[in-house]
C-alpha positions in Angstrom: 91.4 75.0 154.8 91.9 72.8 151.7 94.1 69.7 152.1 94.2 68.9 148.4 97.3 70.3 146.8 99.0 70.0 143.4 102.3 71.1 144.7 104.0 71.1 148.1 107.0 73.5 148.4 109.4 72.9 151.3 111.0 76.1 152.3 110.2 79.8 151.6 113.6 81.2 150.7 115.0 82.1 147.2 114.0 78.7 145.9 110.7 78.0 147.6 109.2 81.5 147.6 109.9 81.9 143.9 108.7 78.4 142.7 105.7 78.6 145.0 104.7 82.0 143.6 105.2 81.1 139.9 103.3 77.8 140.2 100.4 79.5 142.1 100.3 82.1 139.3 99.8 79.2 136.9 96.7 78.2 138.8 98.1 75.2 140.7 97.1 74.6 144.3 100.3 75.3 146.2 101.2 74.6 149.9 104.4 76.2 151.2 105.8 74.6 154.4 108.3 76.8 156.4 110.1 75.6 159.5 110.4 79.1 161.0 108.0 81.8 162.1 106.3 84.5 160.2 108.1 87.5 161.6 106.4 90.5 160.1 108.2 93.3 162.1 108.5 91.6 165.5 112.2 91.1 165.1 114.4 90.1 168.1 116.5 92.8 169.6 117.0 92.1 173.3 119.2 89.4 174.7 116.2 87.5 175.9 114.4 87.6 172.5 114.1 84.5 170.4 117.3 84.6 168.5 118.2 80.9 168.2 116.7 78.3 166.0 117.8 74.9 167.2 117.2 72.1 164.6 117.5 69.5 167.4 115.0 71.3 169.7 112.8 73.4 167.5 109.8 73.1 169.8 111.9 75.1 172.4 114.0 77.3 170.2 112.5 78.4 166.9 113.9 81.9 166.6 115.6 84.1 164.0 118.9 82.4 163.2 120.0 78.8 162.8 123.8 78.4 163.4 125.1 74.9 162.5 128.4 74.0 163.9 130.0 71.5 161.5 133.5 70.2 161.1 135.7 73.3 160.6 132.7 75.3 159.4 129.9 77.3 160.9 126.9 77.8 158.7 124.5 80.7 159.4 120.9 80.2 158.1 117.7 82.3 158.3 114.6 80.7 159.8 111.3 82.2 158.9 108.9 83.0 156.1 111.3 84.5 153.5 114.1 82.1 154.3 117.6 83.4 153.7 116.4 86.8 152.5 115.7 87.6 156.1 119.3 87.6 157.1 121.3 88.3 153.9 122.8 91.7 153.2 120.6 92.5 150.2 123.2 91.9 147.6 121.4 90.8 144.4 124.0 90.6 141.7 124.3 88.6 138.4 127.2 86.1 138.5 130.1 86.1 136.1 129.5 84.4 132.7 132.6 82.3 133.3 131.1 80.2 136.1 128.9 78.5 133.5 131.8 77.3 131.4 132.1 74.0 133.1 130.3 72.0 135.8 126.8 72.9 134.7 124.4 71.0 132.4 124.7 72.3 128.9 121.1 73.6 129.0 121.9 76.1 131.7 124.0 79.0 130.3 124.3 82.6 131.3 122.2 83.6 128.3 119.6 81.0 129.2 119.4 82.5 132.7 119.7 86.1 131.8 115.9 86.8 131.5 115.4 85.2 134.8 118.2 87.3 136.4 116.3 90.3 135.3 112.9 89.0 136.5 114.3 88.5 140.0 115.8 92.0 139.9 112.5 93.5 139.0 110.6 91.6 141.7 113.1 92.7 144.4 113.4 96.3 143.1 117.2 96.0 142.9 119.2 99.2 142.8 122.5 100.6 144.1 122.9 103.1 147.0 122.1 106.5 145.5 125.4 108.4 144.9 124.6 111.1 147.4 124.0 108.5 150.2 127.3 106.6 150.3 127.9 105.4 153.9 131.4 106.0 155.4 132.4 102.4 155.1 131.7 102.5 151.3 133.9 105.6 151.1 136.7 103.8 152.9 136.7 100.7 150.7 136.7 103.1 147.6 139.7 104.9 148.9 141.4 101.6 149.8 140.8 100.4 146.2 142.3 103.6 144.8 145.3 103.3 147.0 146.1 99.8 145.7 145.4 100.7 142.0 142.1 98.8 142.0 140.0 101.9 141.1 138.7 100.4 137.8 137.6 97.3 139.8 135.6 99.2 142.3 131.9 99.9 142.0 128.5 99.9 143.8 126.5 96.7 144.2 122.8 96.2 143.3 120.8 95.8 146.5 117.3 94.7 147.2 116.5 97.9 149.1 114.1 100.7 148.4 115.8 104.1 148.9 114.5 107.6 149.4 116.3 109.8 146.9 116.0 112.7 149.3 117.7 110.9 152.2 120.5 113.1 153.6 123.1 112.1 156.1 123.4 115.7 157.2 119.7 116.1 158.0 118.5 116.3 161.5 118.3 112.8 163.0 118.4 111.1 159.6 118.5 107.5 161.0 115.2 107.8 162.9 112.6 105.3 161.8 110.1 108.2 161.5 112.1 109.5 158.5 111.2 106.4 156.5 108.7 107.2 153.7 105.8 104.8 153.7 104.4 103.4 150.5 102.4 100.4 149.2 104.4 98.2 146.9 103.3 96.5 143.7 102.0 93.5 145.7 99.8 95.4 148.1 102.2 95.4 151.0 103.2 98.5 153.0 106.9 99.2 153.1 109.2 102.1 153.9 112.3 103.7 152.5 115.8 103.1 153.9 117.0 105.2 156.8 120.5 103.7 156.8 119.9 102.2 160.2 122.3 99.3 159.7 119.9 96.5 160.7 119.8 94.7 157.3 120.8 91.3 158.6 118.6 91.3 161.7 115.3 92.5 160.4 114.6 95.8 158.7 112.1 97.5 161.0 111.1 100.0 158.4 110.6 97.3 155.7 113.0 99.0 153.2 114.7 95.7 152.6 112.8 93.8 149.9 112.7 90.4 151.5 110.7 87.6 149.9 107.8 87.9 152.4 107.1 91.3 150.9 106.9 90.4 147.2 107.0 86.7 146.0 105.2 85.3 149.1 102.2 87.8 149.1 101.9 87.4 145.3 101.7 83.6 145.8 99.1 84.1 148.5 97.1 86.4 146.2 96.9 83.4 143.9 95.7 81.2 146.7 98.9 79.5 147.8 98.8 78.5 151.5 101.8 79.2 153.7 102.3 77.3 156.9 105.0 78.6 159.2 106.5 76.4 162.0 106.3 73.2 159.9 109.6 71.3 160.0 109.8 68.7 157.2 111.4 65.4 158.1 111.2 63.2 155.0 109.4 62.4 151.8 107.8 59.2 150.6 106.2 58.2 147.2 102.5 57.6 147.5 100.3 56.6 144.5 101.1 59.0 141.7 102.6 61.6 144.0 104.5 62.1 147.2 103.7 62.4 150.9 105.6 64.9 152.9 106.0 64.1 156.6 106.6 67.0 159.0 106.4 68.1 162.7 104.3 71.1 163.4 105.8 73.3 166.1 102.9 74.3 168.3 102.6 75.2 172.0 106.1 74.0 172.8 105.4 70.6 171.2 106.1 68.8 168.0 102.9 67.5 166.4 103.5 65.0 163.6 101.6 65.5 160.4 101.7 65.0 156.7 100.3 66.2 153.4 100.3 64.7 149.9 100.7 66.3 146.5 101.3 65.3 142.9 104.5 67.3 142.9 107.0 68.2 145.6 109.7 70.9 145.5 112.4 70.7 148.1 113.7 74.2 148.7 114.9 74.3 152.3 118.4 75.5 151.6 121.7 73.7 151.0 122.0 72.0 154.4 118.3 71.3 155.0 117.3 70.1 151.5 120.3 67.8 151.4 119.3 66.5 154.9 115.7 65.8 154.0 116.8 63.8 151.0 119.5 62.0 152.9 117.0 61.0 155.6 114.5 59.9 153.0 117.2 57.8 151.3 119.3 56.4 154.1 117.2 56.6 157.3 113.6 56.1 156.3 114.5 54.2 153.0 111.6 55.9 151.2 113.7 57.3 148.3 116.3 54.6 148.0 117.4 55.3 144.4 118.5 58.9 144.8 122.0 59.4 143.3 125.0 58.3 145.2 126.3 61.9 144.7 123.7 63.3 147.2 125.6 65.4 149.7 128.7 65.9 147.5 130.1 69.1 145.9 129.2 71.2 148.9 130.7 74.8 149.0 131.0 77.6 151.5 131.4 80.0 148.5 134.7 81.2 150.1 132.9 83.4 152.6 135.4 85.4 154.7 135.0 88.2 157.2 137.8 90.1 158.9 138.2 93.4 160.7 140.6 96.3 161.0 140.8 98.9 163.8 141.9 102.4 164.6 141.6 103.9 161.1 142.5 107.7 161.1 138.9 108.6 160.1 135.3 108.1 161.1 133.8 104.9 159.6 130.7 104.4 161.7 130.2 100.7 160.8 126.6 100.8 162.0 125.5 103.3 159.5 124.1 102.5 156.0 123.3 99.2 154.3 125.5 96.3 155.6 127.1 95.8 152.1 127.2 98.5 149.4 130.1 98.0 147.1 132.7 95.6 145.6 136.3 95.3 144.4 136.2 92.8 141.6 139.2 90.5 141.7 137.6 87.6 140.0 140.0 87.4 137.1 142.8 86.0 139.2 144.9 89.1 139.5 145.8 88.2 143.1 147.7 84.9 143.2 145.5 83.5 140.5 142.5 83.2 142.8 138.9 84.4 142.0 137.1 86.5 144.6 135.3 89.7 145.4 136.0 92.1 148.3 133.1 93.9 149.8 132.7 96.5 152.5 130.9 95.5 155.7 128.8 97.0 158.4 127.4 95.8 161.7 123.9 96.2 163.2 123.9 98.9 165.8 121.8 96.8 168.2 124.7 94.4 168.6 126.6 97.0 170.5 123.5 97.5 172.7 123.3 93.8 173.3 127.0 93.8 174.1 126.4 96.6 176.6 123.6 94.7 178.2 125.5 91.5 178.4 128.7 93.1 179.8 126.6 94.3 182.7 125.5 90.8 183.3 127.4 87.7 184.4 128.1 86.9 180.7 130.5 89.9 180.5 132.9 88.3 182.9 133.6 85.4 180.7 133.1 86.4 177.1 135.8 88.5 175.4 133.7 88.6 172.2 131.5 91.2 173.9 134.5 93.5 174.1 135.0 93.2 170.4 131.3 93.9 169.7 131.6 97.0 171.9 134.6 98.2 169.9 132.3 98.2 166.8 129.6 100.2 168.7 128.5 103.5 167.2 127.4 104.6 170.6 131.0 105.1 171.8 132.8 107.9 170.0 136.2 106.4 170.4 135.2 103.3 168.4 133.9 105.0 165.2 137.0 104.2 163.2 136.8 100.4 162.9 136.0 98.4 159.7 134.6 95.1 158.7 135.8 93.5 155.4 133.8 90.9 153.6 134.6 88.6 150.7 133.1 85.8 148.6 135.0 83.7 146.1 135.6 80.5 144.2 136.5 77.6 146.5 137.0 74.0 145.6 133.3 73.0 146.3 134.6 69.6 147.5 132.7 69.2 150.8 130.4 66.3 151.5 127.3 66.2 153.7 126.3 62.9 155.2 124.3 61.3 158.0 126.4 60.2 160.9 126.6 60.0 164.7 128.4 62.1 167.2 130.3 60.3 169.9 128.3 62.0 172.6 124.9 61.4 170.9 125.3 57.9 169.3 121.6 57.0 169.2 120.8 60.0 167.0 121.8 60.5 163.3 122.8 64.0 162.4 124.1 65.8 159.3 127.9 66.0 159.4 130.3 67.7 157.0 133.5 66.2 155.5 135.4 69.3 154.4 139.1 69.5 153.8 140.6 72.9 153.7 143.6 72.1 151.5 142.1 72.9 148.0 140.2 76.0 149.3 143.0 77.4 151.4 144.7 79.4 148.5 141.6 81.5 147.8 141.0 82.2 151.5 144.7 83.1 152.1 144.5 85.5 149.1 141.4 87.1 150.5 143.0 87.6 153.9 146.1 89.0 152.4 144.1 91.5 150.3 142.0 92.5 153.3 145.2 93.3 155.2 146.6 95.4 152.3 143.3 97.3 152.0 143.2 97.9 155.7 146.8 99.1 156.0 146.5 101.3 152.9 143.8 103.3 154.8 145.7 103.4 158.1 144.0 100.5 159.9 145.4 97.8 162.0 144.3 94.5 160.5 143.3 91.5 162.6 143.0 88.1 160.9 140.1 86.1 162.2 141.5 83.9 165.0 139.3 80.9 163.8 141.1 81.0 160.5 144.5 81.9 161.7 144.8 79.2 164.3 142.2 76.5 163.4 141.5 77.1 159.7 137.8 77.3 160.5 135.4 79.4 158.6 131.9 80.9 158.9 129.6 80.9 155.8 126.2 82.4 155.1 126.2 81.2 151.5 126.3 77.4 151.6 125.8 75.8 148.2 125.7 72.3 146.8 124.7 68.9 148.1 122.0 68.1 145.5 124.0 69.2 142.4 122.7 69.7 138.9 123.9 67.0 136.5 123.3 65.3 133.2 122.6 61.8 134.6 122.3 60.0 137.9 126.0 59.3 137.7 127.1 62.9 137.8 124.3 64.7 139.6 121.3 64.5 141.8 118.8 66.5 139.7 118.6 67.3 136.0 118.7 70.8 134.5 114.9 71.2 135.3 115.6 70.5 139.0 113.9 67.1 138.8 115.5 64.3 141.0 116.9 61.5 138.8 114.7 58.5 139.2 111.8 60.3 140.9 109.4 62.1 138.5 107.7 65.2 139.9 110.1 65.4 142.8 112.2 68.6 142.4 114.9 70.5 144.3 115.1 74.3 143.7 117.5 76.2 145.9 121.2 76.7 146.6 121.8 73.0 147.1 121.6 72.3 143.3 124.2 74.9 142.4 127.0 72.6 141.2 130.0 74.8 142.2 131.0 77.9 144.1 129.5 81.0 142.4 132.2 83.4 143.6 129.7 86.2 144.1 126.8 86.5 146.5 124.6 83.7 145.2 121.0 84.8 145.8 120.4 86.2 142.3 121.7 83.0 140.8 119.6 80.8 143.0 116.6 82.9 142.3 117.1 82.8 138.5 117.5 79.0 138.5 114.3 78.7 140.6 112.5 81.0 138.2 113.6 78.8 135.3 112.6 75.5 137.1 109.1 77.0 137.7 108.8 78.3 134.1 109.6 74.8 132.7 107.0 73.0 134.8 103.8 72.2 132.9 100.4 72.8 134.5 
């Protein structure tokens, strides 16, 4: 195993997998450090499976999902080779041209990124659900859009899924894994076609979901990149003409300190984690003291919002089909002047099985959430008529991440979030109102999320910002090439550099920016 690297990439999501792949293709010696496991197909399913990734105790809990509970915000992050692609709902859509009108360096325009948008789309084999395979929740949102006069705004979304054109909902046992058609993709990895099983967000067991570990990562490895799972990076320090990356290797229930050096380092661990690595390097370890004072600022939850409606007078089967399939485009401000997108939502069927298992245990006596999960179960005929509504939109992007101390843990510095709801509340209220109108237009009983209704708390799977793009050290953390101001050959290439809320699912935007950063790097 070589220990001499030209580039160390921290993270293997839409920033890390893409930059690592493209630089390896250029002939550079690339090391990709990933804090999570390499899952392959051994996805968690039972209650006792490794679901939780605990950043504070990774040696004990290094599972599928990292849930960070911050002030008025819960952030859901994937943990594993492939990063956020493991848990996202496959939506790979180009953003609106208008988002580049302000807040971005002049060098980054829609036209500049357009070839990279296309490049990501090809790598992920992006396509909509075939017209003859629309799941029931897609048909419901279509009818809801028609009822409110939004028919011209409704349409299918491009998804990073491989479909079988001959799949038929009316066939015998169509959702059986055995109905998936096996094939070898362009990168030499065996995959299967979608059987509409609903498990998009929790690991596609037939490998129809085109996650990054099935395309960019194997292509990087084909060009001799090395991927090391279960390596949690702590901080970065300059050394000679390059940088040394300090990490803990998670092995045998222990954290084993280690480090590697390279001429160039790309931080691509996601909005929270990339920002934290640089905050600790600047403020705790003092190894990168000259990083911009704007580090941590302009954080956004991308106006993520999920709600539910119950008892529609039709079968919806929320556990059938891809998790998200279509959109109602309200970005132009037609609702209260706010910019957002409404999407249909599904729920993995195994969650109902988990709920059933848990209800039989002592947990069921104390957790009313399990009852809600059971309501969404496809295995109970009386609950086939419930619907999840999703949304993303343009929030104020005015959050700030910083290192602080919790009162009950004063000896340990942790990442905290200063986020005020005031400037983002109008778009969330507009989304919730629209969800209610769509639900009621199709005969459902709308339930506003209690966390928002009573506490103004949100859950996001699309965190952005913290290491924003800028023109100088006074208005950003990195330049248009992703290079950290004041630190040559230190880059950031993930959602943390996006300077504002995208208003759409951001994976395609992040991927295109990462493609551009890699393309502009010299050998």
